[in-house]
C-alpha positions, 0 to 999 in steps of 0.5 A: 162457248164451244157449242156458241162457236161450232154454231156460229161459225157452222162446224160439224161437232159430236159430243162424247160422254166418258161413260158412253165408251165404258158402256159401248167402247167400240161403237162410240169408237167407231162412231168417232173415227168415223166422225173425224173421217179416220181409219183404226190402224191398230188396236186401241189400248185398254179402256177402264171404265169407272173412274171417278174422283167423287170421292176427293170431294164433299157433297157440298164442294160438288154441290157448290161447284155444279152450281156455279158451272150451271149459273155460268153454263147455257142450257144446251152445255148444262144438258150435256153435263148435268149428268156429272153433278146430281148433287145440283139437280136443279137448285140454283 
């Protein structure tokens, strides 16, 4: 719904992905501050990359959730989140 609301209300938006911070923390932090029209007032806390909770779920559970989310998602939404559901790929 976030994509629909921002489009319908003509709102500026910024899509950030967790893993982008682990690859380019300084760049992504600067991008976020610029988007929010803020300046850094102190050093950010340490970013602990590569957190994963995949081991809590079976492959079948991840695939099922991925399918459900894909069915409920707009194409635009799925284009941003499909990377988090590789088990689903193009399966529905």
